[in-house]
Residue, then its C-alpha position, 0 to 999 in steps of 0.5 A: m830644884r833638880i839637884l845632882i849629887v855625885g858621891a854617896g859617902q857620908v857627906g853626899r848621903s847627908l846632903a841627899r837626905e836633907l835636900a830631898g826632905r826639903g822637897n827637891e828632886v835629888i839624883v845621886v851618882d856613885k860607882d859603889k853599888d852598895r852606897c847607891d842601894a843605901i841612899t835609896r833606902e834612906a831617902d826619897v832619891m834616885a841613885i845611879n850606879m855609874d862612874a862620874t868620869d864617864p861623859r856618857l853619864y851626863e848625856e843620859l842625865d840631860l844635865h842642862r836640865f839640872d839647877t844644881v850639881i854638887a860633887v862630894t867624892d873623896k877625890d879632887e880630880v873627880n870633883l873638878f871633872v864633874a864641875l867642868m861638865a856642869k859648866v859645859y852644860n850651863v848648870i847655874h849652881r856648881i859646888a865641889r868639895v875640894k881638899d887641896e887649897k890650890v885646886a880650890k883657888l883655881m876652881e874659884d878663880s876660873g869660875v868652874a864651881q864654888p869650892v868647899n874647902e875643909a881647911y877653911i871650915t876647920a879654920k872657922l871652927i878654930q876661930s870660934l873656939l878662940e873667940g868663945k862664941y858661935i860663928a854663922s857662915i852663910l852657905v851658897p845662897g842659891l842652895t841654902g836660901n834662908y839657912v846659915l851654917i853655924a859652929l856653936t861652942i859649948t862652955e861649962m856655963d851652958q845649960s846643954y853642958g853634960k847633956p846628950l844632944r837628944d835632950i836639947s829642946y831646940p825648935k825642930d823647925a829651926g834647923k838640924v845638927i849636922a855634926v859635933y867637933d870634939g877638938e880632934k875629929f867630927l862626930d855623928p850627933e848620935e855618937v855624942l853621949e855628953l856635950q863637953a866644954g869646947y865641943e863645937v855643935i855644927a848645925l844648919v839653921r834658919k836665919d829667922k830661928l837662929d836666936s831661939f836655936i842658940e838659946a836652947f844650948r845656952 
């Protein structure tokens, strides 16, 4: 697929690395030149240093030739603008990170884009903590295909308890750990020296490898 990612912060860069690694043609836009330089060093992507609210950007990109547009800046209004431009150019898959739940509902109800709201994701994590098990949530089908996003709760009975993530021998072709939630904040997987009880392991996992991935932690 040809994918445009607007926003080269932590989320945008992680997405770019993951999607480019799966053979997609990825173009990243950010008004911060240092971020653009960083992502081109990290992944096989093209980075454009430009303001995403400038309509000329989408003319130059010939936006109607893209399959997917993902807006993940830290500003709802910018992400909404990008989603609207994608809709004008008839891009099939339009995804936008949204902090305000009201904006997310408006975006979804109007069909502008599929919103990704952090409050909803956090609620799912809390639900999994209360239930003491993993929650598998299917992401946008057109983007993820055979993958699901899971939140796996660590307990004292698990073989992974007290170990660093690098020592967990899950099948490398099964998926990728994206972050760890310690009950207060999201941590980079490399920052986690020991998996503690109550920690949530957030991972993107192939549907057909889900059981084997979870078994590695249990």
